[in-house]
All heavy atoms as an XYZ file, in Angstrom:
910
protein
N      99.099     61.523     26.615
C      99.100     62.903     27.029
C      97.996     63.687     26.330
O      97.455     64.632     26.891
C     100.481     63.498     26.727
C     100.719     64.814     27.351
S     100.779     64.644     29.122
C     101.217     66.250     29.597
N      97.685     63.312     25.110
C      96.647     64.032     24.367
C      95.287     63.917     25.046
O      94.460     64.815     24.923
C      96.560     63.497     22.946
S      98.022     63.847     21.975
N      95.058     62.834     25.755
C      93.775     62.644     26.422
C      93.585     63.608     27.587
O      92.477     63.766     28.082
C      93.656     61.202     26.917
N      94.643     64.265     28.009
C      94.546     65.213     29.122
C      94.186     66.629     28.680
O      93.675     67.408     29.473
C      95.865     65.259     29.893
C      96.274     63.967     30.589
C      97.629     64.136     31.244
C      95.245     63.553     31.602
N      94.455     66.976     27.417
C      94.242     68.359     26.982
C      92.770     68.744     26.970
O      92.421     69.869     27.350
C      94.856     68.613     25.610
C      96.341     68.533     25.632
C      97.117     67.750     24.831
C      97.254     69.225     26.494
N      98.441     67.911     25.154
C      98.554     68.815     26.173
C      97.085     70.142     27.517
C      99.675     69.300     26.816
C      98.207     70.615     28.167
C      99.480     70.202     27.817
N      91.902     67.859     26.533
C      90.471     68.164     26.512
C      89.910     68.400     27.910
O      89.303     69.451     28.167
N      90.101     67.447     28.836
C      89.626     67.689     30.200
C      90.286     68.898     30.859
O      89.629     69.633     31.613
C      89.986     66.397     30.940
C      90.010     65.360     29.874
C      90.535     66.061     28.661
N      91.562     69.134     30.578
C      92.229     70.301     31.147
C      91.629     71.595     30.588
O      91.452     72.572     31.312
C      93.733     70.262     30.874
C      94.554     71.402     31.471
C      94.429     71.447     32.986
C      96.006     71.274     31.064
N      91.287     71.592     29.306
C      90.653     72.771     28.714
C      89.273     72.999     29.327
O      88.889     74.146     29.601
C      90.544     72.610     27.204
N      88.523     71.933     29.561
C      87.217     72.071     30.207
C      87.363     72.573     31.635
O      86.592     73.431     32.085
C      86.467     70.742     30.184
C      85.951     70.297     28.819
C      85.352     68.896     28.897
C      84.932     71.284     28.288
N      88.340     72.040     32.359
C      88.596     72.503     33.718
C      88.985     73.978     33.710
O      88.506     74.760     34.539
C      89.702     71.666     34.369
C      90.150     72.127     35.753
C      89.028     71.939     36.768
C      91.397     71.384     36.185
N      89.821     74.376     32.784
C      90.250     75.766     32.679
C      89.047     76.667     32.383
O      88.901     77.734     32.986
C      91.307     75.902     31.592
S      92.038     77.538     31.488
N      88.179     76.241     31.480
C      86.986     77.024     31.153
C      86.072     77.151     32.377
O      85.537     78.234     32.655
C      86.233     76.391     29.994
N      85.911     76.063     33.110
C      85.080     76.103     34.309
C      85.675     77.038     35.358
O      84.974     77.846     35.952
C      84.896     74.697     34.890
C      84.185     74.702     36.213
C      82.816     74.928     36.283
C      84.885     74.514     37.399
C      82.159     74.964     37.507
C      84.237     74.542     38.619
C      82.874     74.766     38.670
O      82.233     74.804     39.878
N      86.983     76.930     35.578
C      87.636     77.783     36.567
C      87.571     79.257     36.176
O      87.432     80.128     37.030
C      89.084     77.341     36.776
C      89.275     75.967     37.421
C      90.738     75.589     37.446
C      88.675     75.919     38.799
N      87.655     79.526     34.876
C      87.489     80.899     34.406
C      86.069     81.381     34.654
O      85.842     82.514     35.072
C      87.801     80.991     32.910
C      89.261     81.088     32.528
C      89.443     80.826     31.043
C      89.808     82.436     32.892
N      85.105     80.514     34.408
C      83.697     80.873     34.568
C      83.359     81.214     36.017
O      82.674     82.188     36.287
C      82.812     79.729     34.066
C      81.336     79.989     34.221
C      80.685     80.892     33.393
C      80.601     79.343     35.193
C      79.334     81.147     33.536
C      79.247     79.585     35.352
C      78.621     80.489     34.512
O      77.282     80.741     34.662
N      83.862     80.412     36.948
C      83.535     80.648     38.358
C      84.496     81.632     39.015
O      84.269     82.035     40.154
C      83.489     79.325     39.166
C      82.408     78.412     38.633
C      84.836     78.641     39.194
N      85.561     82.038     38.317
C      86.507     83.004     38.873
C      87.420     82.432     39.933
O      87.896     83.151     40.804
N      87.698     81.147     39.854
C      88.558     80.483     40.834
C      90.020     80.869     40.588
O      90.463     80.941     39.445
C      88.391     78.964     40.700
C      88.991     78.198     41.824
N      90.325     77.874     41.851
C      88.453     77.699     42.953
C      90.585     77.188     42.954
N      89.457     77.079     43.645
N      90.797     81.120     41.636
C      92.206     81.486     41.441
C      93.044     80.374     40.814
O      94.099     80.646     40.238
C      92.712     81.796     42.843
C      91.560     81.775     43.750
C      90.394     81.204     43.032
N      92.585     79.134     40.898
C      93.313     78.030     40.279
C      93.334     78.092     38.766
O      94.051     77.338     38.115
N      92.565     79.023     38.210
C      92.527     79.142     36.748
C      93.888     79.528     36.195
O      94.220     79.175     35.068
C      91.474     80.144     36.323
C      91.792     81.580     36.675
C      90.632     82.503     36.300
N      90.900     83.881     36.580
C      90.527     84.504     37.684
N      89.875     83.852     38.621
N      90.782     85.774     37.853
N      94.672     80.247     36.991
C      95.974     80.675     36.492
C      96.915     79.491     36.292
O      97.668     79.449     35.332
C      96.586     81.716     37.428
C      95.751     82.970     37.482
C      95.014     83.280     38.614
C      95.674     83.814     36.388
C      94.230     84.418     38.655
C      94.891     84.945     36.416
C      94.170     85.235     37.554
O      93.385     86.357     37.583
N      96.851     78.529     37.180
C      97.657     77.320     36.999
C      97.179     76.530     35.789
O      97.986     76.054     34.985
C      97.592     76.451     38.263
C      98.364     75.148     38.210
C      99.844     75.398     37.978
C      98.142     74.354     39.468
N      95.864     76.395     35.638
C      95.319     75.672     34.485
C      95.668     76.385     33.186
O      96.040     75.745     32.192
C      93.808     75.518     34.629
N      95.574     77.710     33.166
C      95.936     78.474     31.967
C      97.416     78.296     31.640
O      97.783     78.155     30.472
C      95.667     79.968     32.184
C      94.238     80.355     32.168
C      94.050     81.826     32.508
O      94.957     82.514     32.973
N      92.850     82.313     32.281
N      98.239     78.307     32.666
C      99.676     78.149     32.470
C      99.989     76.795     31.840
O     100.707     76.714     30.841
C     100.398     78.304     33.811
C     101.901     78.249     33.787
C     102.462     79.541     33.223
C     102.440     78.019     35.179
N      99.410     75.735     32.400
C      99.681     74.398     31.878
C      99.138     74.229     30.457
O      99.816     73.685     29.586
C      99.083     73.340     32.805
C      99.762     73.256     34.147
S      99.235     71.905     35.201
C      97.473     71.993     35.160
N      97.919     74.692     30.230
C      97.296     74.531     28.927
C      98.025     75.335     27.853
O      98.281     74.835     26.745
C      95.829     74.952     29.007
C      94.921     74.533     27.879
C      94.878     73.022     27.752
C      93.517     75.058     28.119
N      98.397     76.554     28.160
C      99.098     77.394     27.183
C     100.495     76.862     26.878
O     100.926     76.867     25.722
C      99.194     78.827     27.697
O      97.915     79.384     27.802
N     101.185     76.395     27.918
C     102.511     75.813     27.672
C     102.413     74.562     26.799
O     103.241     74.341     25.927
C     103.194     75.474     29.000
C     103.654     76.684     29.776
S     104.928     77.635     28.942
C     106.285     76.514     29.008
N     101.389     73.752     27.042
C     101.190     72.561     26.223
C     100.889     72.902     24.773
O     101.389     72.245     23.851
N     100.077     73.938     24.547
C      99.772     74.365     23.183
C     101.025     74.875     22.474
O     101.271     74.549     21.310
C      98.698     75.461     23.188
C      97.327     74.960     23.512
C      96.780     74.056     22.426
O      97.094     74.180     21.257
N      95.958     73.118     22.836
N     101.806     75.688     23.167
C     103.032     76.205     22.559
C     104.040     75.094     22.294
O     104.709     75.094     21.260
C     103.652     77.279     23.448
C     102.903     78.602     23.482
C     103.534     79.537     24.497
C     102.875     79.238     22.118
N     104.120     74.152     23.203
C     105.025     73.010     23.007
C     104.621     72.211     21.771
O     105.458     71.867     20.939
C     105.016     72.138     24.252
C     105.828     70.881     24.128
C     107.216     70.930     24.128
C     105.216     69.629     24.020
C     107.979     69.779     24.014
C     105.970     68.482     23.908
C     107.348     68.567     23.904
O     108.092     67.427     23.783
N     103.335     71.940     21.647
C     102.858     71.192     20.478
C     103.089     71.931     19.180
O     103.482     71.343     18.168
N     102.869     73.239     19.187
C     103.086     74.024     17.974
C     104.563     74.074     17.612
O     104.929     73.957     16.434
C     102.546     75.439     18.162
C     102.652     76.328     16.929
C     101.672     75.865     15.852
C     102.409     77.763     17.285
N     105.416     74.239     18.616
C     106.851     74.261     18.333
C     107.342     72.913     17.815
O     108.221     72.861     16.951
C     107.632     74.692     19.571
C     107.445     76.162     19.949
C     108.168     76.478     21.259
C     107.930     77.077     18.845
N     106.771     71.826     18.311
C     107.117     70.517     17.750
C     106.660     70.399     16.302
O     107.363     69.858     15.445
C     106.490     69.395     18.578
C     107.196     69.008     19.855
C     106.427     67.904     20.565
C     108.608     68.539     19.571
N     105.448     70.896     16.028
C     104.903     70.846     14.672
C     105.782     71.626     13.706
O     106.174     71.126     12.650
C     103.477     71.395     14.692
C     102.829     71.502     13.342
C     102.489     70.372     12.618
C     102.538     72.749     12.800
C     101.884     70.469     11.383
C     101.933     72.858     11.562
C     101.609     71.718     10.862
O     101.011     71.826      9.633
N     106.096     72.866     14.065
C     106.955     73.676     13.210
C     108.389     73.156     13.202
O     109.053     73.171     12.174
C     106.954     75.136     13.655
C     105.769     75.921     13.180
C     105.089     76.767     14.043
C     105.322     75.849     11.876
C     104.006     77.505     13.623
C     104.235     76.578     11.438
C     103.585     77.403     12.318
O     102.506     78.133     11.894
N     108.853     72.700     14.344
C     110.224     72.213     14.429
C     110.502     71.021     13.538
O     111.545     70.957     12.884
N     109.555     70.087     13.495
C     109.772     68.925     12.620
C     109.756     69.331     11.152
O     110.522     68.785     10.354
C     108.711     67.848     12.870
O     107.411     68.412     12.710
C     108.855     67.241     14.236
N     108.924     70.289     10.797
C     108.909     70.755      9.405
C     110.184     71.497      9.055
O     110.742     71.312      7.969
C     107.687     71.650      9.153
C     106.397     70.888      9.031
C     106.414     69.873      7.898
O     106.947     70.180      6.797
O     105.917     68.768      8.112
N     110.641     72.335      9.949
C     111.885     73.068      9.692
C     113.057     72.095      9.618
O     113.918     72.205      8.742
C     112.111     74.140     10.778
C     111.060     75.244     10.635
C     113.519     74.714     10.714
C     111.014     76.203     11.803
N     113.079     71.109     10.521
C     114.157     70.119     10.533
C     114.171     69.291      9.248
O     115.234     68.957      8.726
C     113.997     69.201     11.743
C     115.079     68.178     11.881
C     116.352     68.553     12.300
C     114.839     66.848     11.597
C     117.356     67.610     12.429
C     115.827     65.901     11.721
C     117.098     66.288     12.143
N     112.978     68.969      8.723
C     112.879     68.183      7.482
C     112.874     69.052      6.235
O     112.571     68.570      5.143
C     111.619     67.324      7.500
C     111.701     66.175      8.478
O     112.831     65.790      8.836
O     110.641     65.670      8.889
N     113.197     70.315      6.358
C     113.295     71.258      5.238
C     111.961     71.413      4.508
O     111.916     71.540      3.291
C     114.405     70.853      4.278
N     110.850     71.389      5.235
C     109.509     71.640      4.712
C     109.101     70.689      3.584
O     108.382     71.077      2.671
C     109.380     73.094      4.226
C     109.639     74.094      5.293
C     110.865     74.740      5.373
C     108.678     74.393      6.228
C     111.110     75.675      6.368
C     108.907     75.324      7.235
C     110.133     75.961      7.297
N     109.525     69.443      3.665
C     109.164     68.481      2.615
C     107.706     68.037      2.722
O     107.145     67.547      1.744
C     110.093     67.236      2.628
C     111.524     67.630      2.299
C     110.011     66.507      3.945
N     107.080     68.211      3.872
C     105.696     67.766      4.058
C     104.673     68.868      3.786
O     103.482     68.640      3.913
C     105.501     67.242      5.486
C     106.443     66.142      5.839
N     106.377     64.885      5.272
C     107.502     66.115      6.679
C     107.336     64.127      5.762
N     108.037     64.848      6.617
N     105.131     70.049      3.442
C     104.207     71.139      3.148
C     104.067     71.307      1.652
O     104.925     70.903      0.866
C     104.704     72.470      3.744
O     105.975     72.774      3.183
C     104.805     72.402      5.245
N     102.987     71.916      1.243
C     102.739     72.167     -0.174
C     103.604     73.329     -0.634
O     103.728     74.337      0.062
C     101.261     72.494     -0.378
O     101.035     72.863     -1.718
N     104.185     73.222     -1.834
C     105.013     74.327     -2.320
C     104.184     75.511     -2.826
O     104.734     76.574     -3.085
C     105.818     73.700     -3.457
C     104.999     72.550     -3.918
C     104.240     72.064     -2.724
N     102.881     75.334     -2.985
C     102.043     76.439     -3.458
C     102.041     77.556     -2.418
O     101.908     77.301     -1.221
C     100.626     75.949     -3.703
N     102.182     78.793     -2.861
C     102.231     79.912     -1.910
C     100.983     80.013     -1.029
O     101.095     80.317      0.154
C     102.377     81.148     -2.801
C     102.926     80.642     -4.086
C     102.423     79.244     -4.235
N      99.824     79.754     -1.598
C      98.600     79.824     -0.803
C      98.625     78.812      0.329
O      98.353     79.150      1.478
C      97.362     79.589     -1.676
C      96.045     79.516     -0.919
C      95.637     80.894     -0.436
C      94.962     78.903     -1.773
N      98.974     77.591      0.033
C      99.022     76.549      1.058
C     100.120     76.818      2.080
O      99.930     76.628      3.275
C      99.231     75.175      0.436
C      98.030     74.665     -0.270
N      98.115     73.863     -1.379
C      96.706     74.848     -0.039
C      96.902     73.576     -1.790
N      96.029     74.157     -0.997
N     101.277     77.248      1.587
C     102.402     77.446      2.493
C     102.165     78.632      3.422
O     102.284     78.498      4.642
C     103.694     77.639      1.690
C     104.911     77.831      2.557
C     105.458     76.756      3.245
C     105.493     79.082      2.703
C     106.562     76.915      4.046
C     106.606     79.254      3.510
C     107.136     78.169      4.172
O     108.225     78.332      4.968
N     101.866     79.794      2.871
C     101.749     80.995      3.692
C     100.415     81.099      4.412
O     100.371     81.479      5.579
C     101.991     82.261      2.858
C     103.411     82.358      2.448
C     103.919     82.159      1.209
C     104.519     82.642      3.286
N     105.275     82.296      1.214
C     105.681     82.600      2.489
C     104.663     82.931      4.641
C     106.950     82.849      2.986
C     105.926     83.169      5.139
C     107.056     83.130      4.322
N      99.338     80.772      3.762
C      98.023     80.924      4.393
C      97.717     79.763      5.313
O      97.373     79.948      6.483
C      96.919     81.102      3.328
C      95.551     81.141      3.978
C      97.162     82.364      2.524
N      97.819     78.536      4.811
C      97.437     77.378      5.618
C      98.493     77.025      6.666
O      98.184     76.858      7.839
C      97.170     76.162      4.739
C      95.991     76.326      3.813
C      95.969     75.742      2.561
C      94.883     77.084      4.194
C      94.878     75.896      1.716
C      93.795     77.237      3.353
C      93.807     76.642      2.121
O      92.734     76.806      1.295
N      99.740     76.899      6.216
C     100.783     76.441      7.138
C     101.133     77.505      8.177
O     101.189     77.216      9.366
C     102.028     76.018      6.356
C     103.132     75.484      7.216
C     103.005     74.240      7.817
C     104.290     76.198      7.428
C     104.013     73.728      8.617
C     105.302     75.694      8.225
C     105.164     74.467      8.817
N     101.400     78.734      7.751
C     101.790     79.785      8.689
C     100.598     80.565      9.230
O     100.491     80.798     10.427
C     102.792     80.749      8.055
C     104.115     80.118      7.816
C     104.627     79.710      6.626
C     105.097     79.778      8.798
N     105.865     79.149      6.802
C     106.181     79.181      8.130
C     105.177     79.927     10.178
C     107.315     78.744      8.782
C     106.317     79.485     10.825
C     107.371     78.902     10.132
N      99.685     80.976      8.360
C      98.584     81.834      8.767
C      97.579     81.166      9.693
O      97.197     81.728     10.720
N      97.129     79.973      9.323
C      96.116     79.306     10.140
C      96.675     78.738     11.432
O      95.925     78.464     12.368
C      95.411     78.202      9.351
C      94.451     78.715      8.310
C      93.970     77.883      7.336
C      94.021     80.030      8.308
C      93.081     78.338      6.381
C      93.142     80.501      7.362
C      92.665     79.651      6.386
N      97.961     78.551     11.504
C      98.572     78.080     12.744
C      99.041     79.222     13.634
O      99.370     78.995     14.805
C      99.749     77.150     12.443
C      99.286     75.803     11.955
O      98.440     75.180     12.578
N      99.819     75.358     10.832
N      99.062     80.441     13.118
C      99.514     81.593     13.911
C      98.672     81.816     15.166
O      99.234     82.104     16.229
C      99.543     82.845     13.048
N      97.334     81.686     15.117
C      96.574     81.869     16.367
C      96.947     80.865     17.453
O      96.827     81.173     18.641
C      95.119     81.685     15.935
C      95.108     81.989     14.484
C      96.446     81.552     13.971
N      97.399     79.684     17.062
C      97.803     78.687     18.048
C      99.095     79.073     18.743
O      99.486     78.465     19.735
C      97.953     77.309     17.396
C      96.650     76.783     16.941
C      96.214     76.720     15.647
C      95.597     76.265     17.748
N      94.946     76.206     15.626
C      94.535     75.911     16.892
C      95.438     76.081     19.119
C      93.348     75.372     17.364
C      94.260     75.544     19.574
C      93.237     75.199     18.702
N      99.778     80.098     18.213
C     100.937     80.657     18.901
C     100.575     81.945     19.631
O     100.955     82.150     20.780
C     102.077     80.930     17.912
C     103.261     81.598     18.555
C     104.147     80.860     19.310
C     103.456     82.964     18.444
C     105.222     81.472     19.935
C     104.524     83.584     19.062
C     105.412     82.831     19.803
N      99.842     82.818     18.955
C      99.551     84.147     19.501
C      98.678     84.064     20.753
O      98.989     84.676     21.779
C      98.893     85.036     18.422
C      98.428     86.352     19.005
C      99.863     85.278     17.274
N      97.592     83.314     20.691
C      96.657     83.263     21.822
C      97.309     82.656     23.074
O      97.241     83.265     24.143
C      95.359     82.532     21.426
C      94.458     82.311     22.623
C      94.627     83.316     20.345
N      97.957     81.485     22.995
C      98.621     80.979     24.211
C      99.734     81.895     24.716
O      99.932     82.012     25.925
C      99.193     79.622     23.786
C      98.369     79.202     22.645
C      97.997     80.468     21.932
N     100.440     82.564     23.806
C     101.497     83.479     24.249
C     100.900     84.661     25.015
O     101.448     85.080     26.053
C     102.307     83.970     23.052
N      99.786     85.204     24.544
C      99.124     86.295     25.257
C      98.586     85.830     26.604
O      98.684     86.553     27.603
C      97.995     86.875     24.408
C      98.417     87.652     23.160
C      97.200     88.044     22.340
C      99.236     88.869     23.541
N      98.019     84.635     26.635
C      97.508     84.094     27.902
C      98.651     83.869     28.880
O      98.535     84.177     30.074
C      96.711     82.797     27.655
C      95.410     83.123     26.923
C      96.426     82.071     28.958
C      94.640     81.909     26.458
N      99.781     83.355     28.384
C     100.943     83.164     29.255
C     101.454     84.489     29.803
O     101.804     84.583     30.990
C     102.066     82.464     28.491
C     102.065     80.961     28.515
C     103.187     80.419     27.655
C     102.190     80.443     29.914
N     101.507     85.508     28.977
C     101.970     86.815     29.443
C     101.032     87.364     30.512
O     101.481     87.866     31.546
C     102.076     87.780     28.262
N      99.729     87.265     30.277
C      98.756     87.751     31.250
C      98.837     86.959     32.551
O      98.823     87.540     33.648
C      97.350     87.656     30.656
C      96.297     88.198     31.590
O      96.579     89.019     32.444
N      95.083     87.725     31.436
N      98.926     85.651     32.450
C      99.015     84.800     33.630
C     100.307     85.081     34.404
O     100.299     85.158     35.628
C      98.937     83.320     33.226
O      97.695     83.106     32.561
C      99.048     82.397     34.412
N     101.396     85.245     33.680
C     102.668     85.547     34.330
C     102.628     86.861     35.090
O     103.098     86.946     36.225
N     102.052     87.904     34.461
C     101.929     89.196     35.155
C     101.069     89.067     36.405
O     101.395     89.630     37.456
C     101.326     90.239     34.214
C     102.313     90.876     33.277
C     101.732     92.094     32.582
N     100.493     91.820     31.868
C     100.408     91.403     30.610
N     101.526     91.205     29.930
N      99.248     91.179     30.046
N      99.977     88.318     36.309
C      99.085     88.160     37.457
C      99.776     87.414     38.593
O      99.645     87.797     39.765
C      97.807     87.415     37.033
O      97.193     88.147     35.963
C      96.843     87.280     38.177
N     100.522     86.378     38.265
C     101.228     85.612     39.292
C     102.306     86.465     39.952
O     102.464     86.454     41.178
C     101.803     84.312     38.693
C     100.665     83.353     38.346
C     102.795     83.649     39.646
C     101.089     82.126     37.570
N     103.044     87.234     39.162
C     104.090     88.099     39.725
C     103.476     89.158     40.635
O     103.994     89.421     41.728
C     104.930     88.734     38.591
C     105.804     89.854     39.111
C     105.772     87.672     37.910
N     102.365     89.762     40.212
C     101.704     90.763     41.061
C     101.197     90.140     42.359
O     101.300     90.751     43.426
C     100.536     91.391     40.302
C     100.959     92.353     39.239
C      99.752     92.974     38.570
N     100.149     93.664     37.366
C      99.420     93.724     36.271
N      98.235     93.149     36.227
N      99.846     94.370     35.220
N     100.642     88.942     42.274
C     100.133     88.275     43.477
C     101.274     87.945     44.436
O     101.132     88.121     45.659
C      99.370     87.013     43.099
N     102.396     87.493     43.907
C     103.548     87.193     44.763
C     104.106     88.461     45.398
O     104.476     88.461     46.582
C     104.634     86.479     43.960
S     104.205     84.795     43.497
N     104.153     89.548     44.637
C     104.646     90.813     45.187
C     103.711     91.316     46.287
O     104.174     91.794     47.327
C     104.774     91.846     44.073
N     102.406     91.200     46.074
C     101.448     91.630     47.093
C     101.558     90.768     48.343
O     101.473     91.278     49.466
C     100.032     91.575     46.536
N     101.774     89.470     48.168
C     101.926     88.582     49.321
C     103.198     88.910     50.101
O     103.205     88.869     51.335
C     101.946     87.129     48.859
N     104.273     89.254     49.395
C     105.513     89.632     50.078
C     105.343     90.932     50.858
O     105.828     91.061     51.975
C     106.654     89.770     49.072
C     107.194     88.452     48.591
C     108.326     88.628     47.594
O     108.514     89.704     47.036
N     109.062     87.558     47.361
N     104.657     91.899     50.252
C     104.412     93.161     50.962
C     103.551     92.943     52.198
O     103.795     93.523     53.250
C     103.744     94.166     50.031
C     104.638     94.823     48.999
C     103.811     95.714     48.070
C     105.724     95.631     49.674
N     102.558     92.094     52.064
C     101.685     91.811     53.204
C     102.447     91.075     54.296
O     102.253     91.332     55.477
C     100.486     90.990     52.751
C      99.472     90.764     53.849
C      98.283     89.965     53.362
O      98.316     89.375     52.285
N      97.238     89.936     54.170
N     103.317     90.165     53.913
C     104.098     89.424     54.908
C     105.056     90.345     55.656
O     105.313     90.145     56.845
C     104.873     88.304     54.227
N     105.565     91.353     54.984
C     106.466     92.301     55.646
C     105.702     93.247     56.561
O     106.232     93.701     57.571
C     107.235     93.108     54.608
C     108.260     92.297     53.870
C     109.011     93.155     52.892
N     109.812     92.321     52.013
C     110.026     92.565     50.735
N     109.523     93.648     50.185
N     110.757     91.758     50.012
N     104.476     93.570     56.186
C     103.688     94.533     56.948
C     103.110     93.935     58.224
O     102.979     94.616     59.236
C     102.560     95.094     56.088
N     102.771     92.662     58.211
C     102.167     92.000     59.370
C     103.275     91.361     60.189
O     104.053     90.567     59.667
C     101.152     90.928     58.912
C     100.589     90.173     60.090
C     100.057     91.569     58.095
N     103.389     91.685     61.489
C     104.436     91.053     62.291
C     104.154     89.563     62.469
O     103.010     89.132     62.447
C     104.365     91.787     63.630
C     103.007     92.385     63.667
C     102.593     92.618     62.246
N     105.204     88.832     62.637
C     105.061     87.387     62.824
C     104.339     87.105     64.134
O     104.450     87.855     65.104
C     106.437     86.722     62.818
N     103.631     86.013     64.205
C     102.837     85.680     65.395
C     103.683     85.525     66.662
O     103.294     86.025     67.698
C     101.990     84.443     65.143
C     100.830     84.709     64.247
C      99.926     83.516     64.161
C      98.747     83.855     63.276
N      97.758     82.802     63.253
N     104.827     84.849     66.619
C     105.598     84.728     67.860
C     106.031     86.086     68.406
O     105.983     86.315     69.603
C     106.799     83.886     67.465
C     106.335     83.095     66.297
C     105.367     83.991     65.574
N     106.423     87.018     67.551
C     106.842     88.339     68.027
C     105.657     89.102     68.588
O     105.781     89.811     69.593
C     107.494     89.118     66.891
N     104.509     88.968     67.961
C     103.309     89.659     68.453
C     102.886     89.088     69.795
O     102.483     89.820     70.701
C     102.178     89.534     67.439
N     102.971     87.765     69.957
C     102.598     87.136     71.224
C     103.583     87.512     72.324
O     103.197     87.742     73.472
C     102.532     85.620     71.051
N     104.881     87.599     71.974
C     105.875     87.983     72.972
C     105.692     89.427     73.392
O     105.874     89.776     74.569
C     107.276     87.764     72.402
N     105.319     90.278     72.427
C     105.085     91.674     72.769
C     103.894     91.840     73.672
O     103.845     92.737     74.510
C     104.895     92.492     71.487
N     102.920     90.959     73.566
C     101.733     91.032     74.405
C     101.972     90.379     75.774
O     101.119     90.444     76.643
C     100.574     90.348     73.708
N     103.131     89.730     75.962
C     103.454     89.118     77.233
C     102.819     87.770     77.450
O     102.725     87.299     78.576
N     102.396     87.135     76.389
C     101.757     85.822     76.504
C     102.783     84.723     76.347
O     103.789     84.887     75.643
C     100.671     85.661     75.445
C      99.538     86.650     75.604
C      98.496     86.435     74.531
C      97.370     87.444     74.673
N      96.376     87.294     73.616
N     102.541     83.605     76.967
C     103.405     82.450     76.834
C     103.116     81.787     75.493
O     101.975     81.562     75.121
C     103.157     81.462     77.981
C     104.148     80.354     78.031
C     103.956     79.499     79.237
C     104.969     78.383     79.255
N     104.800     77.528     80.406
N     104.189     81.471     74.753
C     104.041     80.894     73.430
C     104.063     79.370     73.508
O     104.791     78.788     74.288
C     105.183     81.340     72.522
C     105.231     82.818     72.301
C     106.419     83.184     71.423
O     106.848     82.385     70.618
N     106.928     84.371     71.611
N     103.266     78.743     72.694
C     103.326     77.295     72.523
C     104.108     76.991     71.259
O     103.887     77.600     70.209
C     101.906     76.721     72.380
C     101.110     76.795     73.652
C      99.774     76.107     73.446
C      98.966     76.159     74.704
N      97.659     75.503     74.541
N     105.018     76.057     71.376
C     105.821     75.706     70.214
C     105.114     74.697     69.321
O     105.382     74.648     68.134
C     107.181     75.167     70.650
C     108.071     76.162     71.396
C     109.345     75.480     71.842
C     108.392     77.358     70.514
N     104.242     73.898     69.872
C     103.553     72.876     69.053
C     102.100     73.049     69.139
O     101.412     73.249     69.969
C     103.961     71.469     69.474
C     105.421     71.245     69.252
C     106.392     71.307     70.183
C     106.081     70.970     68.021
N     107.599     71.073     69.645
C     107.452     70.853     68.320
C     105.677     70.792     66.725
C     108.391     70.576     67.340
C     106.623     70.509     65.766
C     107.962     70.415     66.084
């Protein structure tokens, strides 16, 4: 699975660069993977009662918590932004679908014979 993160990150960067709408799916997958990995990293340490971390305050607070914090904050912000964009796009699509009459009703109103296939 680790071999997929690099190519996925490159694909995400490319999609962001060209402004492709598929970037939201790539961002979603990449950010979820980063958060999953970080939660596993912290989870195993918490489960093992922090036996693998240094007891020195500098190492514990700065290195363990501080340097890993961006790996939580940045994907969480990207997920929030991506989620808002997806929800807005779905809401706009629903409004558009309600505003435009369905093709069979429009064809029947025009008096044309409809083809089923």
